[in-house]
C-alpha positions, 0 to 999 in steps of 0.5 A: 406606508413607510417602514424602517427596519432597524435603520438597515431595511427600509420599505415603501407600500401603498396602493387600493387593496385596502385588505393586504395593506392592512394585513401588511401593516398588522405583521410589521407594524412595529416597524412602521415610521411617518418619516419619509425613507428612501425605500429599498424596496417599493411595492404597488398592491393595486389592479394593473395591465403589464405592457405585454409587449417583448415578452419571452414566455419561460414557462406556464408561470413566468414571463420576461423581458430585457426590463421586469419578470411577469408571473402568474401563479397561484397556490391552492386557493390563492391566485396572484399577479406579480411584476418584478424589476430593478431586483439588484438595486431599489427593488419594485413589486406590482401585485395584484391577488385574490382574498387568500394571496396575501399570505404568499406576498409577504411569504414568498415575494417580499421576505425574500427579497428583504433577505436579498437586499440585506445579504448585499448588506452583510446580514442574513434574514434565515428561517429561524426562531431567536431569543436570549436567555441571560443576555445569551443569543440563540438562534433556532434554524429549521424547517416548518413544523421542526419545533421553532415555536415550540422552543419559543414558548416553551422557553418564554416561561422563564423569568431570564427569557426575551424575544427577537423572532418568531419565524424569520431572524435577522443576524450580522456577520458581526453576530449582532442579533435584531428584533423581528417581532412579527406576530407569533404562528401558533398551531393546536400542537404547540399552544399548550405552552401558552398558559394565558390563551384566552377563551376566545382565541382557544375557539378561533385556534379550534376552527381554524383546526376543523378547518384543517382536518375537513381539508384533509390536512390541504389547509392550514391556517395559523392563529396569529398573535401580536408578540407585544401581547405575549412576551413581555420583553422583545430585544430590538438588538443583542448578540448572538452567541449559540446556533442550532439546526433542528432536524425532526426524528421519529424518537421521543427524546432530544438528540444533541450534536456537534456540527462541522462548520460546512455542514452548517452552511449547507444545511441552512442553504438547503433549508434556505432554498426550501422555504424561498423556493418561489423566490429562486425560480424568481431569481432564475427567470431574473437571470435572462435580465442580469447573467448568473443572479441566481447563482451569485445570491447562493455565493454570497449566501454561502460567504456570508453564513461563514462569516457568521459561524466562524467561532460560533458554536453550533449545534444539532438538535434532534426533535421529538414527533412530539414535543412536550414538557419532558422534551422542555427539560431535556433542552434545559438540562442541555441549556445549563451544560452550555452555561445559558441557564444557571442553576 
């Protein structure tokens, strides 16, 4: 299967594990193409037996030789084996995992790899939600559970709203914003803004929440909803006008502060490192093959971020522990002052 993301990144994925292939296609189906592509990233999902000759053990998880790294990893119930080679060129990934591993293939490996390659093209792939109001592009960067999806869902009630992305946003240094409408992750705490959630999906969400409670909150499974079924308007490309960094607080109201450029860059790099920690570990091990590839990645990320935010208004939004209608009204008032929302 071939995928073309806005003619800026192409993926070829194949293999024998139909479950993982189906899951990937569900998330990237809007970018699927029948055309032949020269892939930036090749992925093979199948059982594999690597040639272990010459492998050096880095730790209990990673081994490396002069051609590839071998990973034997697990997280909670998920387990997987992985080979990565040619990171710096056409990256090749061989993956084999159990029934819980497909989420980690995308979140821990493929999405950071996409971000790595886009970075070399002057394009950023950030852990952020993004949408436009009155054709003004807004990006909200933040750690998990800081309110990115809640803000997006609340403002989707406005007629002037158009979606770019929920979880990961594509931004170029020329301040272009690209649509990346993968399925929306919904939890119990942000479903209040989904007024048209079907009874069937409400029941599914209820049982997913029960799993979270019975596992003592160690297993958290979202309800995935097709973006096209929720949002009447999805943008392919637009302009970036404002960037916001979300900060979780213990208060009850929204806080709003302008940020210095250096603070913006440092905060985004920190969030990026937290979200893509496994990939940073991979890059560190890969530095045995290409010296300082991990450090060069940080330098390039920093350079592109400074280019992105030049002449861009950047703010911090202090988010309360619970985001409700009162917070929505407070944010609407702030956006009116910025000229995003008209009276």
